[in-house]
N, C-alpha and C positions, 0 to 999 in steps of 0.2 A: 270620238274616242270612247271606249267603254271603261268605266271606273268600278272596280269591284270593292265594295265596302263591307263585305261579309264578315271580316275579322274584326270590325269596329262595332262598339255598342254605345259609345259616347261621341256623338257627331255634332259639330257646330257649323253653321254656314256664316261666312263673313263676306261683307261687301257693302257698297255705298247704298244709301237710301234710294228706293225706287228701281232696283235692278232685278227684282223677282225672287228675293230670298224667302219671303213669307210664302209665296205660291209653291216654291220648291219644297220648303220645310213641311208644309201642310200635305203636299202630295206624297213625300216620303213617309210621313207619319201614317197616313191612310193606307198606302200601298204595302208598306213594310212592317206595320204594326208597332211602330216606334212611338214613344210618348213625345208629344209636341211641347216644346218649351217656348212659350210666347215671347215675342219681342217686348221686353220690359218697357222700353222708352214709349212705344206706342200705347201700351196699357196705361201708363202714368198720365200721358197726354189725354187719353180718353176719360180717365177718372177725374181729371182736374178740368174737364170740359174745355180743353183747348190751350193749355199752357204752351206759349211760344218760346222755345229755347233760343230761337235766333235773335229775339229782341229783348229778352228778359235781362235783368240786371245780373251782375257777376255772382252775387251771393245766392240768388235764386237758382241760377244755372248750376253752380257748384253743388248745392243740395240735390238738384235733379240728377246730376251725374253720379253722386254718391248713392242715391236711391237706386238707380239703374245697376251700379256695380253690386251693391249688397243683395238686391232682389235676384239678379241673375246668378250671383254666386250661391245664394240660398237654394234656388231651384236646381241647379246643376249638382250641387253637393247632396241635396236630398235624394235625387234620382240615382246618383252614384252609390250612395250609402245603401239604398234599398234595391240595388242591383237591377234597375230598370234601364233598358236600352232607351236612349232618347235622341231626338234631333232638335237642336236649338237654333232658333231664328235670331242669329247674331252670336258674337263671341266677345271675349275680353279684348281681342285685337280691335273690334269696332269701338269699344268703350275708350280704349286708349286713343284712337285716332280723333274721335269727337272731342275728347278732353284736350288733346293737343291743339285742335282748332280753337277751342275756347280760350286756352292759355295764350295762343298767338294773338287772338283778338283782344283780350282783357289785360294780359300781363299779370294775372293773378296767379302767383306761384303755388297756391293751394291746388290748382289743377294738376300740378306735377305730382302730388301725393296720390291722386287717383291713378295716374300712369304708373307710378311705383308699385301700388297695390296690384294693378293688373299684371305687371311684370313678375312680381313674386308669386302670384297665383298660377300664372302660365308655367313659370319655371318649376313649380312643384310637380308638374307632369301628371297630376291625377284628375284634372278637370274634364279634358277631352281626350279621346283617342285620335281624333282626326278633326282638322278644320278645313272645310271646303271653302276655298277662296273663290267666290263668284265674281269673275273679273269682267263681265260684260257691262255694257253701258247703263244708263239710268234714265228714268222718266221723272223729272222733278222740276218744281218751279223755282229752285234755288241752285242754279247751275254752278256758280263760282264756289260755293260751299262743297258741292258734290265733287268737283274737280279736285279740290284740296283733299277731301276725305278719301276719295278713290286712290289718289297718288300715295297718300299716307298709309292706307291699309296695305297697298302693294308693297311699299318699302318695309313696313312693320312685319309683314309675312316673311320677307327675306331674312330679317333679323331673327325672328322667332325660329325659323328653320335651323339657323345656326346654333340655337340652344339645345337642339336635339331632345326637346321635351314632349313634342306632339308632332304627328304627321300633318303636313299641310299639302293639300292637292289643289291646284288651280283648275277650276271648271268653267266651261263655257256653254252657251245655249244649245249647241248641237251634240253635246256629250250624252251618253247613256249611263245611268247609274244602276249597278246591280247590287242587290242585297239578298243573300241566301239564294233562293230559287226564283227571284222576281226581278224584273228590270223596268225602269221608267226612263223616258227621254225627258231631258231638262226642257 
């Protein structure tokens, strides 16, 4: 399937860990001249030399998720304010899904605050023009978590579509993305 993104300037890619979002976002950035918004979680993990969110305590993980939310929100708002077209490696939908997983695991209700903040920001309708839901599989060493996240991202995309605040397009590995006069195969 060919997906024309020409009318969009604020693009986010959503999907489970290890399914190729980063590769696609970097490819779109290079080929289409879009500013690349890094996956914040990965940056934080690298800067902390290996923070492991899967086994950390509830308070540490809560701070980690808030750091991801605020940093991602800052980048996206900055580029939007400065009228820069961008492609973001992740979206608030991903942050919501990981926060739901942490809430289910820890029963710490403070994770629900992150989910609520993501909802409010998505409903504002000014963060992204389109979210590409990358729905193909994943390569990961934590399969059970990925199954949960993949399922939750899919259901959250359905809910967000109903809010009519952002376009959501499901993409797969065989699709072609067109932007202005250029095309890339996923």
